[in-house]
C-alpha positions in Angstrom: -0.1 0.1 0.1 2.6 2.3 0.6 4.3 1.9 -2.4 1.3 2.8 -4.4 0.9 6.1 -2.3 4.4 7.1 -3.3 4.0 6.7 -6.9 0.7 8.5 -6.5 1.9 11.2 -4.5 5.1 11.3 -5.4 5.9 14.9 -3.5 5.2 13.2 -0.4 2.4 13.0 1.7 1.6 13.0 5.8 -0.9 10.3 6.9 -2.8 10.8 10.4 -3.5 8.1 12.5 -6.3 8.1 15.1 -6.3 6.1 18.3 -9.1 5.6 21.1 -7.1 4.2 23.8 -4.4 1.7 24.4 -5.3 -0.8 27.1 -2.7 -2.9 29.2 -3.9 -6.0 26.9 -3.0 -4.1 23.7 0.3 -2.6 24.7 2.3 -5.1 23.0 0.4 -5.0 19.7 0.4 -1.1 20.0 4.4 -1.1 20.6 4.6 -3.3 17.6 3.1 -0.9 15.4 5.0 2.1 16.7 7.8 0.3 15.2 6.4 -0.6 12.0 5.4 3.3 11.6 9.2 4.5 12.9 10.7 2.2 9.9 8.6 3.4 7.2 7.3 7.5 8.3 8.8 10.3 9.9 7.3 12.3 12.5 5.8 15.8 11.8 6.5 18.9 12.7 4.8 22.4 12.3 7.0 23.5 10.3 6.7 20.6 8.5 3.1 21.0 7.6 3.5 24.8 6.7 6.0 23.5 4.2 3.7 21.0 2.7 0.2 23.4 2.8 2.1 26.8 1.8 4.9 25.5 -1.0 3.3 21.9 -1.9 6.6 20.6 -0.6 7.7 17.4 1.3 11.2 17.2 1.6 11.8 13.9 3.8 12.7 10.6 2.2 9.7 9.0 3.9 6.4 10.1 4.1 5.2 12.0 7.6 3.1 10.3 10.3 0.9 12.5 12.7 -0.5 10.0 15.8 -3.4 11.4 17.9 -5.7 9.9 20.4 -8.9 11.2 21.3 -11.7 10.6 24.0 -9.3 11.5 26.3 -8.5 7.9 28.2 -6.6 7.6 31.1 -5.0 4.6 28.9 -3.4 7.5 26.6 -1.5 8.7 29.2 -0.4 5.4 31.3 -0.2 3.1 28.6 0.4 5.3 25.0 2.5 8.1 26.2 5.4 5.8 27.8 5.7 4.2 24.7 5.6 7.0 22.3 8.3 8.2 24.7 10.5 5.2 23.4 10.1 5.9 19.5 
């Protein structure tokens, strides 16, 4: 899928992924997903977003990735945040 997207959007793109919560039971799966993302994507800064939206320029080798959480679940802080800190 990533190869297809890179061919279709050669100037680069940013993928946004939303999670609701990460329980203790799914922490291992979430950690594997983070490892997958780290191999294939790069983090996106505000300056990167500005550059893409204002100049249609993505100057990174890999596509960008934004991970967000909604619902304000306590597991976002207690389970997900420590795993995100290891990336």
